[in-house]
Backbone as JSON, one array per atom type, in Angstrom:
{
  "sequence": "XXXXXXXXXXXXXXXXXXXXXXXXXXXXXXXXXXXXXXXXXXXXXXXXXXXXXXXXXXXXXXXXXXXXXXXXXXXXXXXXXXXXXXXXXXXXXXXXXXXXXXXXXXXXXXXXXXXXXXXXXXXXXXXXXXXXXXXXXXXXXXXXXXXXXXXXXXXXXXXXXXXXXXXXXXXXXXXXXXXXXXXXXXXXXXXXXXXXXXXXXXXXXXXXXXXXXXXXXXXXXXXXXXXXXXXXXXXXXXXXXXXXXXXXXXXXXXXXX",
  "N": [[-40.05, 15.79, 26.57], [-43.41, 15.06, 26.44], [-45.64, 17.09, 28.08], [-48.34, 16.66, 28.73], [-48.63, 13.87, 28.54], [-46.8, 13.14, 30.5], [-48.0, 14.18, 32.85], [-50.4, 12.79, 32.79], [-49.63, 10.14, 33.22], [-48.59, 10.37, 35.82], [-50.92, 10.92, 37.24], [-52.43, 8.54, 36.77], [-50.7, 6.61, 37.82], [-50.62, 7.32, 40.51], [-53.28, 6.85, 41.14], [-53.68, 4.07, 40.68], [-51.51, 2.76, 41.82], [-51.22, 3.57, 44.35], [-49.58, 5.6, 45.51], [-46.92, 4.71, 45.42], [-43.51, 5.53, 44.85], [-42.66, 7.39, 41.9], [-41.31, 6.24, 38.72], [-37.78, 6.08, 37.93], [-36.08, 7.66, 35.27], [-33.91, 7.41, 32.39], [-31.64, 8.97, 30.08], [-29.48, 9.48, 27.26], [-27.22, 12.11, 26.54], [-25.56, 14.96, 25.08], [-25.57, 17.35, 26.26], [-24.55, 19.6, 28.82], [-24.65, 20.32, 32.38], [-26.96, 19.05, 33.26], [-28.44, 17.77, 35.75], [-26.74, 16.61, 38.74], [-23.31, 16.06, 38.54], [-21.83, 12.91, 38.79], [-19.16, 11.95, 40.79], [-16.18, 9.97, 40.74], [-15.31, 7.54, 43.32], [-12.96, 8.46, 45.88], [-11.31, 6.5, 46.68], [-11.18, 2.95, 46.28], [-14.07, 0.83, 45.61], [-17.28, 1.6, 44.2], [-20.59, 0.88, 43.8], [-22.69, 1.65, 41.03], [-25.37, 1.6, 41.57], [-25.7, 2.67, 44.08], [-25.7, 5.39, 43.65], [-27.69, 5.74, 41.66], [-30.06, 4.92, 42.92], [-30.67, 7.02, 44.59], [-32.02, 8.81, 43.06], [-34.7, 8.34, 43.21], [-35.67, 9.94, 45.23], [-35.79, 12.37, 44.04], [-33.48, 13.6, 43.19], [-31.58, 14.56, 40.52], [-29.12, 13.06, 38.48], [-25.92, 12.77, 36.8], [-23.88, 10.8, 34.78], [-20.62, 10.44, 33.35], [-17.85, 9.31, 31.31], [-15.9, 9.45, 33.24], [-16.95, 9.02, 35.72], [-17.05, 6.67, 37.19], [-16.75, 4.18, 39.74], [-16.64, 1.57, 39.47], [-15.95, -1.14, 37.46], [-17.8, -2.73, 36.12], [-20.12, -1.11, 36.11], [-19.27, 0.97, 34.46], [-19.0, -0.42, 32.06], [-21.62, -1.5, 31.57], [-23.18, 0.73, 31.39], [-22.28, 1.78, 29.13], [-19.75, 2.95, 28.68], [-17.44, 1.58, 28.43], [-16.22, -1.0, 26.49], [-15.1, -3.52, 26.71], [-14.41, -6.38, 28.9], [-13.44, -6.55, 32.34], [-10.02, -7.34, 33.25], [-9.28, -10.81, 33.55], [-11.91, -11.56, 33.95], [-13.35, -13.91, 33.65], [-12.45, -15.46, 35.71], [-13.0, -13.87, 37.89], [-15.82, -13.86, 37.99], [-16.28, -16.44, 38.61], [-14.42, -18.87, 40.04], [-12.23, -17.46, 40.96], [-8.71, -16.49, 41.46], [-6.35, -18.05, 43.24], [-4.78, -16.32, 45.88], [-4.58, -14.02, 44.39], [-6.94, -13.0, 43.14], [-10.19, -12.67, 44.22], [-12.96, -14.75, 43.73], [-16.37, -14.34, 42.64], [-18.08, -16.44, 42.45], [-20.44, -16.84, 40.96], [-20.76, -18.2, 38.68], [-20.08, -21.58, 37.73], [-17.63, -22.43, 36.57], [-14.61, -21.03, 35.02], [-14.73, -21.49, 32.3], [-17.45, -21.65, 31.71], [-18.08, -18.99, 32.15], [-16.66, -17.79, 30.09], [-18.14, -18.64, 27.87], [-20.54, -17.39, 28.48], [-19.73, -14.72, 28.26], [-19.5, -14.43, 25.53], [-22.08, -14.1, 24.73], [-23.13, -11.85, 25.92], [-24.56, -8.77, 25.24], [-23.17, -5.82, 23.71], [-22.81, -2.39, 24.54], [-22.37, 0.83, 23.36], [-22.06, 3.97, 24.58], [-24.13, 6.48, 23.28], [-23.78, 9.16, 23.61], [-21.98, 11.71, 25.47], [-22.85, 11.92, 28.09], [-24.91, 10.29, 30.54], [-28.02, 10.65, 31.87], [-29.96, 10.55, 34.81], [-33.23, 10.86, 35.86], [-36.07, 11.46, 37.92], [-39.42, 10.62, 37.0], [-41.31, 12.77, 37.25], [-39.64, 14.93, 37.2], [-38.82, 15.38, 34.67], [-38.2, 17.46, 31.86], [-39.41, 19.6, 29.18], [-37.68, 19.28, 26.96], [-36.46, 16.9, 27.45], [-35.93, 13.54, 26.58], [-36.78, 10.59, 27.5], [-35.17, 7.4, 27.55], [-35.57, 4.99, 28.87], [-37.63, 3.75, 31.51], [-37.35, 3.14, 34.95], [-38.57, 1.17, 37.42], [-38.78, 0.67, 40.92], [-39.79, -1.68, 43.31], [-41.86, -3.53, 45.66], [-42.96, -7.03, 45.62], [-45.82, -6.96, 45.03], [-46.21, -4.56, 43.63], [-44.46, -4.98, 41.46], [-45.72, -7.18, 40.33], [-48.03, -6.03, 39.3], [-46.98, -4.33, 37.3], [-45.73, -6.24, 35.69], [-47.96, -7.73, 34.8], [-49.39, -5.76, 33.43], [-47.58, -5.24, 31.38], [-47.92, -7.49, 29.88], [-50.47, -7.36, 28.99], [-51.4, -6.59, 26.4], [-50.15, -8.36, 24.72], [-49.33, -11.34, 22.89], [-47.16, -12.9, 23.17], [-45.29, -15.12, 25.25], [-43.14, -14.21, 26.6], [-42.92, -11.42, 27.21], [-41.8, -10.04, 29.18], [-38.58, -10.14, 30.45], [-35.87, -11.74, 32.28], [-32.85, -11.48, 32.34], [-29.67, -12.98, 33.13], [-27.26, -11.14, 34.91], [-25.29, -8.24, 35.88], [-26.58, -5.91, 38.33], [-26.78, -3.27, 37.3], [-26.75, -3.83, 34.6], [-29.25, -4.92, 34.14], [-30.8, -2.73, 34.59], [-29.99, -0.77, 32.78], [-28.37, -1.59, 30.38], [-29.77, -3.9, 29.11], [-32.62, -3.09, 28.95], [-32.27, -0.72, 27.5], [-31.27, -1.58, 25.03], [-33.45, -3.09, 24.23], [-35.3, -1.22, 23.43], [-34.95, -0.73, 20.75], [-35.77, -2.95, 19.47], [-38.07, -5.04, 17.55], [-40.31, -5.8, 19.01], [-40.37, -4.42, 21.83], [-39.28, -5.44, 25.05], [-39.96, -5.62, 28.58], [-37.77, -5.55, 31.45], [-37.04, -7.46, 34.16], [-35.21, -7.14, 37.2], [-32.36, -6.73, 39.43], [-31.47, -8.97, 40.76], [-28.93, -9.45, 41.29], [-26.61, -10.47, 43.51], [-24.41, -9.07, 44.57], [-25.06, -6.38, 44.14], [-27.46, -5.97, 45.46], [-27.32, -5.07, 48.21], [-27.41, -2.31, 47.91], [-30.0, -1.46, 47.69], [-33.27, -1.46, 49.33], [-34.21, -4.49, 51.08], [-36.64, -5.61, 50.34], [-37.13, -5.11, 47.69], [-37.38, -5.28, 44.07], [-36.45, -4.66, 40.63], [-37.94, -3.15, 37.71], [-37.59, -2.54, 34.53], [-38.43, -0.57, 31.77], [-38.46, 0.02, 28.31], [-38.93, 3.31, 27.08], [-40.6, 3.72, 24.85], [-42.17, 1.46, 24.94], [-43.38, 1.72, 27.45], [-45.05, 3.92, 27.01], [-47.06, 2.77, 25.47], [-48.12, 1.01, 27.35], [-49.18, 2.78, 29.2], [-51.41, 3.77, 27.84], [-53.07, 1.61, 28.05], [-53.83, 1.31, 30.68], [-56.32, 2.08, 31.91], [-58.21, 0.32, 30.93], [-57.5, -2.11, 31.75], [-56.74, -4.87, 34.04], [-56.24, -3.32, 36.23], [-58.44, -1.94, 36.99], [-60.05, -3.66, 38.35], [-61.61, -5.67, 40.98], [-59.82, -7.54, 41.92], [-57.32, -6.33, 41.64], [-57.71, -4.23, 43.37], [-57.53, -5.36, 45.9], [-54.78, -5.82, 46.12], [-53.85, -3.22, 45.92], [-54.37, -2.12, 48.4], [-52.48, -3.33, 49.98], [-50.18, -2.44, 48.75], [-49.77, 0.1, 49.63], [-48.01, -0.07, 51.74], [-45.57, -0.17, 50.53], [-44.53, 2.37, 50.41], [-43.39, 2.86, 52.87], [-41.15, 1.33, 52.72], [-39.47, 2.71, 50.9], [-38.69, 4.82, 52.4], [-36.85, 3.97, 54.18]],
  "CA": [[-41.11, 14.95, 27.1], [-44.74, 15.67, 26.32], [-46.11, 17.36, 29.43], [-49.65, 16.05, 28.94], [-48.38, 12.46, 28.81], [-46.13, 13.06, 31.79], [-48.98, 14.41, 33.92], [-51.4, 11.72, 32.75], [-49.09, 8.96, 33.9], [-48.51, 10.66, 37.25], [-52.28, 10.76, 37.77], [-52.81, 7.13, 36.74], [-49.83, 5.88, 38.74], [-51.1, 7.62, 41.86], [-54.59, 6.23, 41.29], [-53.66, 2.61, 40.68], [-50.39, 2.2, 42.58], [-51.35, 3.97, 45.74], [-48.53, 6.46, 46.05], [-45.56, 4.21, 45.27], [-42.73, 6.53, 44.13], [-42.61, 7.36, 40.44], [-40.08, 5.62, 38.2], [-36.6, 6.81, 37.47], [-35.83, 7.54, 33.82], [-32.57, 7.85, 31.97], [-31.43, 9.25, 28.67], [-28.13, 9.91, 26.89], [-27.21, 13.47, 26.0], [-24.29, 15.68, 25.05], [-25.75, 18.59, 27.0], [-23.98, 19.67, 30.17], [-25.48, 20.94, 33.41], [-28.24, 18.35, 33.44], [-28.26, 16.91, 36.92], [-25.47, 16.69, 39.45], [-22.35, 15.12, 37.98], [-21.34, 11.91, 39.74], [-17.7, 11.87, 40.82], [-15.72, 8.64, 41.17], [-14.86, 7.53, 44.71], [-11.54, 8.8, 46.03], [-10.59, 5.23, 46.81], [-12.01, 1.76, 46.36], [-15.16, 0.5, 44.69], [-18.63, 2.06, 44.52], [-21.59, 0.42, 42.83], [-23.48, 2.75, 40.48], [-26.7, 1.57, 42.17], [-25.72, 3.55, 45.25], [-26.04, 6.73, 43.16], [-28.95, 5.72, 40.91], [-31.22, 4.78, 43.79], [-30.97, 8.33, 45.19], [-32.88, 9.57, 42.14], [-36.08, 8.13, 43.66], [-36.05, 11.06, 46.1], [-35.9, 13.6, 43.25], [-32.17, 14.14, 42.85], [-31.15, 14.19, 39.17], [-27.67, 12.86, 38.43], [-25.35, 12.62, 35.46], [-22.61, 10.08, 34.68], [-19.85, 10.43, 32.11], [-16.85, 8.24, 31.34], [-14.99, 9.62, 34.37], [-17.74, 8.99, 36.95], [-17.28, 5.34, 37.72], [-15.9, 3.5, 40.7], [-16.96, 0.16, 39.26], [-15.71, -1.47, 36.06], [-19.05, -3.22, 35.55], [-20.99, 0.03, 35.86], [-18.76, 1.68, 33.28], [-19.3, -1.22, 30.88], [-23.04, -1.71, 31.3], [-23.78, 2.01, 31.03], [-21.85, 2.06, 27.77], [-18.52, 3.73, 28.58], [-16.35, 0.62, 28.28], [-16.76, -2.08, 25.66], [-14.54, -4.81, 27.07], [-14.58, -6.87, 30.25], [-12.27, -6.37, 33.19], [-9.06, -8.44, 33.14], [-9.56, -12.04, 34.31], [-13.32, -11.58, 34.32], [-13.83, -15.29, 33.71], [-12.12, -15.96, 37.05], [-13.7, -13.02, 38.85], [-17.22, -14.26, 38.1], [-16.36, -17.85, 39.0], [-13.66, -19.42, 41.17], [-11.13, -16.61, 41.37], [-7.33, -16.95, 41.29], [-5.8, -18.09, 44.61], [-3.74, -15.38, 46.24], [-4.55, -12.82, 43.54], [-8.25, -12.47, 42.79], [-11.3, -13.37, 44.84], [-14.04, -15.02, 42.79], [-17.73, -14.14, 43.16], [-18.72, -17.77, 42.41], [-21.76, -16.75, 40.35], [-20.73, -19.24, 37.65], [-19.34, -22.72, 38.27], [-16.26, -22.53, 36.05], [-14.2, -19.97, 34.1], [-15.16, -21.84, 30.94], [-18.85, -21.21, 31.6], [-18.08, -17.52, 32.04], [-16.21, -17.46, 28.74], [-19.29, -18.82, 26.98], [-21.47, -16.31, 28.83], [-19.2, -13.46, 27.73], [-19.76, -14.38, 24.09], [-23.49, -13.78, 24.49], [-23.51, -10.58, 26.53], [-24.54, -7.72, 24.23], [-22.31, -4.67, 24.0], [-23.44, -1.08, 24.38], [-21.5, 1.99, 23.32], [-22.85, 5.16, 24.89], [-24.26, 7.32, 22.09], [-23.47, 10.55, 23.96], [-20.96, 11.75, 26.53], [-23.49, 11.86, 29.41], [-26.18, 9.58, 30.77], [-28.71, 11.4, 32.93], [-31.05, 9.86, 35.5], [-34.19, 11.79, 36.44], [-37.37, 10.9, 38.25], [-40.4, 10.92, 35.96], [-41.92, 14.09, 37.4], [-38.62, 15.97, 37.03], [-38.51, 15.52, 33.24], [-38.54, 18.74, 31.25], [-39.97, 19.5, 27.82], [-36.7, 18.83, 25.97], [-35.91, 15.6, 27.85], [-36.53, 12.4, 25.88], [-36.32, 9.4, 28.23], [-34.98, 6.15, 26.83], [-36.05, 3.87, 29.69], [-38.16, 4.04, 32.85], [-36.96, 2.11, 35.9], [-39.4, 1.1, 38.62], [-38.36, -0.16, 42.04], [-40.98, -1.97, 44.1], [-42.08, -4.83, 46.28], [-43.59, -7.96, 44.67], [-47.16, -6.59, 44.57], [-46.04, -3.53, 42.6], [-43.84, -5.61, 40.3], [-46.72, -8.04, 39.68], [-48.89, -5.16, 38.52], [-46.25, -3.92, 36.1], [-45.55, -7.45, 34.88], [-49.24, -8.07, 34.17], [-49.69, -4.69, 32.47], [-46.69, -5.42, 30.23], [-48.41, -8.64, 29.12], [-51.89, -7.14, 28.72], [-51.7, -6.49, 24.97], [-49.17, -9.18, 24.01], [-49.56, -12.78, 22.83], [-45.89, -13.54, 23.49], [-45.16, -15.56, 26.64], [-41.94, -13.62, 27.18], [-42.93, -9.97, 27.05], [-40.93, -9.58, 30.26], [-37.45, -11.05, 30.56], [-35.03, -11.58, 33.46], [-31.54, -12.02, 31.95], [-28.6, -13.0, 34.13], [-26.31, -10.05, 34.72], [-25.12, -7.27, 36.96], [-27.76, -5.09, 38.57], [-26.83, -2.13, 36.36], [-27.05, -4.34, 33.26], [-30.7, -5.1, 34.03], [-31.43, -1.41, 34.64], [-29.58, 0.09, 31.66], [-27.97, -2.27, 29.14], [-30.8, -4.7, 28.45], [-33.8, -2.33, 28.52], [-31.91, 0.27, 26.47], [-31.19, -2.29, 23.75], [-34.8, -3.54, 23.88], [-36.09, -0.13, 22.83], [-34.76, -0.74, 19.3], [-36.24, -4.21, 18.92], [-39.4, -4.98, 16.92], [-41.28, -5.89, 20.11], [-39.6, -4.12, 23.04], [-39.68, -6.16, 26.25], [-39.55, -5.09, 29.87], [-36.7, -6.33, 32.06], [-37.0, -7.58, 35.62], [-33.82, -7.21, 37.62], [-31.86, -6.59, 40.79], [-31.21, -10.28, 41.35], [-27.48, -9.47, 41.48], [-26.32, -10.55, 44.94], [-23.45, -8.03, 44.94], [-25.67, -5.06, 44.07], [-28.67, -5.87, 46.28], [-27.2, -4.24, 49.42], [-27.61, -0.89, 47.61], [-31.42, -1.16, 47.72], [-33.96, -2.17, 50.41], [-34.27, -5.93, 50.87], [-37.94, -6.04, 49.81], [-37.34, -4.57, 46.35], [-36.82, -5.7, 42.79], [-36.58, -3.6, 39.64], [-38.69, -3.44, 36.5], [-37.16, -1.49, 33.61], [-39.25, -0.61, 30.56], [-38.14, 1.02, 27.29], [-39.95, 4.36, 27.1], [-41.6, 3.52, 23.79], [-43.1, 0.42, 25.41], [-44.15, 2.28, 28.56], [-46.1, 4.78, 26.47], [-48.17, 1.88, 25.09], [-48.7, 0.5, 28.59], [-49.97, 3.85, 29.81], [-52.68, 3.82, 27.13], [-53.9, 0.45, 28.41], [-54.05, 1.2, 32.12], [-57.7, 2.24, 32.36], [-59.07, -0.77, 30.48], [-56.85, -3.35, 32.17], [-57.05, -5.46, 35.35], [-56.07, -2.32, 37.28], [-59.78, -1.43, 37.36], [-60.85, -4.75, 38.9], [-61.59, -5.95, 42.42], [-58.6, -8.29, 42.21], [-56.22, -5.37, 41.86], [-58.05, -3.41, 44.55], [-57.0, -6.05, 47.08], [-53.34, -5.57, 46.2], [-53.63, -1.79, 46.15], [-54.38, -1.85, 49.85], [-51.19, -3.77, 50.52], [-49.11, -1.66, 48.12], [-49.54, 1.3, 50.44], [-46.86, -0.32, 52.59], [-44.36, 0.06, 49.76], [-44.03, 3.7, 50.69], [-42.57, 2.78, 54.05], [-39.87, 0.74, 52.31], [-38.65, 3.71, 50.25], [-38.25, 5.8, 53.39], [-35.83, 3.37, 55.05]],
  "C": [[-42.43, 15.69, 27.02], [-45.34, 15.85, 27.71], [-47.46, 16.72, 29.73], [-49.5, 14.56, 29.27], [-47.74, 12.27, 30.19], [-47.13, 13.18, 32.93], [-50.04, 13.32, 33.95], [-50.89, 10.49, 33.47], [-48.98, 9.19, 35.41], [-49.87, 10.43, 37.91], [-52.69, 9.29, 37.85], [-51.98, 6.3, 37.72], [-50.28, 6.09, 40.19], [-52.42, 6.88, 42.13], [-54.5, 4.72, 41.48], [-52.53, 1.98, 41.5], [-50.19, 2.88, 43.92], [-50.16, 4.73, 46.31], [-47.13, 5.89, 46.04], [-44.75, 5.23, 44.47], [-42.69, 6.31, 42.62], [-41.31, 6.73, 39.95], [-38.98, 6.62, 37.96], [-36.53, 6.65, 35.95], [-34.37, 7.84, 33.54], [-32.57, 8.12, 30.48], [-29.98, 9.71, 28.47], [-28.21, 11.29, 26.25], [-25.8, 14.03, 25.98], [-24.39, 17.02, 25.79], [-25.09, 18.49, 28.37], [-24.98, 20.34, 31.11], [-26.88, 20.32, 33.5], [-28.05, 17.37, 34.58], [-26.88, 17.06, 37.52], [-24.51, 15.63, 38.9], [-21.82, 14.19, 39.08], [-19.82, 11.85, 39.63], [-17.28, 10.48, 41.27], [-15.29, 8.68, 42.62], [-13.37, 7.85, 44.78], [-10.69, 7.55, 46.17], [-11.59, 4.09, 46.82], [-13.12, 1.7, 45.33], [-16.46, 1.14, 45.15], [-19.57, 1.63, 43.42], [-22.42, 1.59, 42.34], [-24.9, 2.77, 41.06], [-26.82, 2.48, 43.36], [-26.09, 4.97, 44.85], [-27.41, 6.74, 42.49], [-30.16, 5.68, 41.83], [-31.61, 6.1, 44.45], [-31.94, 9.14, 44.34], [-34.35, 9.41, 42.52], [-36.57, 9.31, 44.49], [-36.02, 12.41, 45.37], [-34.59, 14.22, 42.85], [-31.77, 13.66, 41.46], [-29.63, 14.11, 39.13], [-27.21, 12.58, 37.01], [-24.01, 11.89, 35.55], [-21.95, 10.42, 33.35], [-18.75, 9.39, 32.26], [-15.92, 8.31, 32.54], [-15.69, 9.42, 35.72], [-17.64, 7.7, 37.74], [-16.23, 4.86, 38.71], [-16.11, 2.01, 40.62], [-16.78, -0.15, 37.78], [-16.99, -1.93, 35.39], [-20.0, -2.09, 35.22], [-20.57, 0.79, 34.62], [-19.09, 0.92, 32.0], [-20.78, -1.22, 30.56], [-23.81, -0.41, 31.09], [-23.23, 2.53, 29.71], [-20.56, 2.83, 27.6], [-17.26, 2.87, 28.59], [-16.92, -0.56, 27.52], [-16.26, -3.46, 26.08], [-14.91, -5.23, 28.49], [-13.31, -6.59, 31.05], [-11.31, -7.55, 33.02], [-9.44, -9.61, 34.05], [-11.02, -12.13, 34.75], [-13.87, -12.99, 34.45], [-13.53, -15.94, 35.07], [-12.84, -15.16, 38.13], [-15.13, -13.49, 39.07], [-17.37, -15.7, 38.57], [-15.49, -18.14, 40.23], [-12.55, -18.54, 41.69], [-9.77, -17.2, 41.04], [-6.68, -16.91, 42.67], [-4.66, -17.12, 44.82], [-3.72, -14.11, 45.42], [-5.92, -12.19, 43.3], [-9.34, -13.31, 43.45], [-12.42, -13.55, 43.83], [-15.41, -14.83, 43.43], [-18.52, -15.44, 43.21], [-20.19, -17.68, 41.95], [-21.89, -17.7, 39.15], [-19.78, -20.34, 38.12], [-17.88, -22.77, 37.84], [-15.92, -21.32, 35.19], [-14.66, -20.23, 32.67], [-16.62, -21.45, 30.7], [-18.93, -19.7, 31.43], [-17.65, -17.1, 30.64], [-17.34, -17.61, 27.72], [-20.33, -17.74, 27.22], [-21.03, -14.99, 28.21], [-19.45, -13.31, 26.23], [-21.18, -13.9, 23.77], [-23.95, -12.46, 25.09], [-23.47, -9.48, 25.47], [-23.67, -6.55, 24.66], [-23.09, -3.37, 23.74], [-22.36, 0.0, 24.38], [-22.34, 3.23, 23.54], [-22.92, 6.08, 23.68], [-23.92, 8.79, 22.35], [-22.52, 10.55, 25.15], [-21.55, 11.64, 27.93], [-24.68, 10.92, 29.41], [-26.79, 10.2, 32.02], [-29.85, 10.56, 33.49], [-31.93, 10.89, 36.18], [-35.46, 11.04, 36.83], [-38.39, 11.41, 37.25], [-40.95, 12.35, 36.06], [-40.93, 15.24, 37.24], [-38.26, 16.19, 35.57], [-39.0, 16.85, 32.71], [-38.94, 18.53, 29.79], [-38.97, 18.95, 26.81], [-35.98, 17.54, 26.39], [-36.65, 14.49, 27.11], [-36.05, 11.12, 26.54], [-36.2, 8.18, 27.32], [-35.64, 4.98, 27.55], [-36.61, 4.42, 31.0], [-37.86, 2.86, 33.75], [-37.83, 2.22, 37.14], [-38.7, 0.25, 39.67], [-39.6, -0.43, 42.88], [-40.95, -3.33, 44.73], [-42.83, -5.73, 45.3], [-44.97, -7.56, 44.18], [-47.08, -5.53, 43.46], [-45.48, -4.14, 41.32], [-44.85, -6.5, 39.58], [-47.67, -7.22, 38.83], [-48.24, -4.72, 37.22], [-46.05, -5.08, 35.14], [-46.83, -7.78, 34.11], [-49.64, -7.03, 33.13], [-48.84, -4.84, 31.21], [-47.12, -6.58, 29.34], [-49.84, -8.44, 28.59], [-52.23, -7.17, 27.23], [-50.76, -7.34, 24.11], [-49.57, -10.66, 24.01], [-48.3, -13.57, 23.21], [-45.84, -13.94, 24.96], [-43.99, -14.9, 27.35], [-41.85, -12.12, 26.9], [-42.14, -9.28, 28.15], [-39.82, -10.61, 30.39], [-36.67, -10.76, 31.84], [-33.66, -12.17, 33.16], [-30.56, -12.0, 33.12], [-27.66, -11.84, 33.85], [-26.2, -9.17, 35.94], [-26.39, -6.45, 37.13], [-27.89, -3.96, 37.58], [-27.11, -2.58, 34.94], [-28.55, -4.5, 33.08], [-31.44, -3.78, 34.1], [-31.16, -0.6, 33.38], [-29.35, -0.7, 30.38], [-29.13, -2.97, 28.44], [-32.04, -3.9, 28.06], [-33.48, -1.29, 27.46], [-31.85, -0.4, 25.1], [-32.56, -2.77, 23.29], [-35.59, -2.47, 23.15], [-36.01, -0.12, 21.31], [-35.26, -2.03, 18.66], [-37.65, -4.05, 18.34], [-40.5, -5.02, 17.97], [-40.53, -5.66, 21.43], [-40.17, -4.82, 24.28], [-39.23, -5.41, 27.5], [-38.55, -6.05, 30.5], [-36.82, -6.3, 33.58], [-35.54, -7.74, 36.06], [-33.61, -7.0, 39.1], [-31.83, -7.93, 41.52], [-29.71, -10.45, 41.63], [-27.16, -9.4, 42.98], [-25.38, -9.43, 45.4], [-24.07, -6.64, 45.0], [-26.85, -4.88, 45.01], [-28.49, -5.07, 47.57], [-27.42, -2.75, 49.19], [-29.08, -0.48, 47.62], [-32.07, -1.9, 48.89], [-34.21, -3.63, 50.06], [-35.56, -6.39, 50.21], [-38.11, -5.75, 48.33], [-36.7, -5.37, 45.23], [-36.98, -4.52, 41.83], [-37.36, -4.1, 38.43], [-38.4, -2.28, 35.55], [-37.87, -1.66, 32.27], [-38.74, 0.42, 29.55], [-39.28, 2.04, 27.21], [-41.01, 4.15, 26.04], [-42.6, 2.43, 24.15], [-43.96, 0.94, 26.55], [-45.29, 3.15, 28.06], [-47.31, 3.95, 26.03], [-48.87, 1.35, 26.34], [-49.59, 1.53, 29.27], [-51.36, 3.93, 29.16], [-53.63, 2.72, 27.57], [-54.35, 0.43, 29.87], [-55.53, 1.2, 32.5], [-58.67, 1.2, 31.82], [-58.52, -2.13, 30.92], [-57.38, -3.84, 33.51], [-56.93, -4.44, 36.49], [-57.4, -1.75, 37.77], [-60.61, -2.47, 38.09], [-60.72, -4.87, 40.42], [-60.32, -6.71, 42.82], [-57.43, -7.35, 42.48], [-56.48, -4.51, 43.09], [-57.51, -4.04, 45.82], [-55.5, -5.78, 47.25], [-53.02, -4.11, 46.44], [-53.55, -1.45, 47.62], [-53.05, -2.25, 50.48], [-50.04, -2.92, 49.98], [-48.8, -0.39, 48.9], [-48.3, 1.15, 51.31], [-45.54, -0.15, 51.86], [-43.71, 1.39, 50.13], [-43.1, 3.69, 51.89], [-41.17, 2.24, 53.7], [-38.95, 1.79, 51.71], [-38.09, 4.71, 51.25], [-37.17, 5.25, 54.31], [-34.45, 3.92, 54.75]]
}
């Protein structure tokens, strides 16, 4: 990571976003000893969001194929290509006496059609590392930056992502698990001709892992670098944004809960 770019963004983020915590980044690597390795739970289920959200406070973590206590997390971070057994029933009505359904889709048939359209990701390396922006080192190359924030912060990021684009959909909000909107979709966007940002954390099951006031905004790193260049000539310098900056200060209280 270029240190000059890293420090420039820290300065601009502090100036225009009033001290809201810096984004989390992630990258795939075969290197070991990069961040604390996440161990699977001894029993039961654990959402990967419970671990990822800790990175906001500066703790770097590392997942590998053995880290997961959630089938969805393993899939959407790229360490499993298929879906869990009976996924079409799990996401819809369930199977009486055997499997409780989440009822996020009306019928198993709708889920089957949805499954045909969900992109697949195969992890390119044995580890995926999550680090806060300011913790990145010279040989770290982030793939995606993940912001967590209240609506005022998200609105600023949304508007900045549209500042230099004519497309009406420079930011997308695909249906999916919370970890899919943080990792799978933004990671795949980085290779597209016009990388888009991804709004997320609308997943009802994953939301208890983050404060109630927050949503996520994940940006491919190559797109974020372009956004950084635009910050000082954008709406962030206007009186309209100044009004929201005063309210954004309260975001900091949310992260401390």
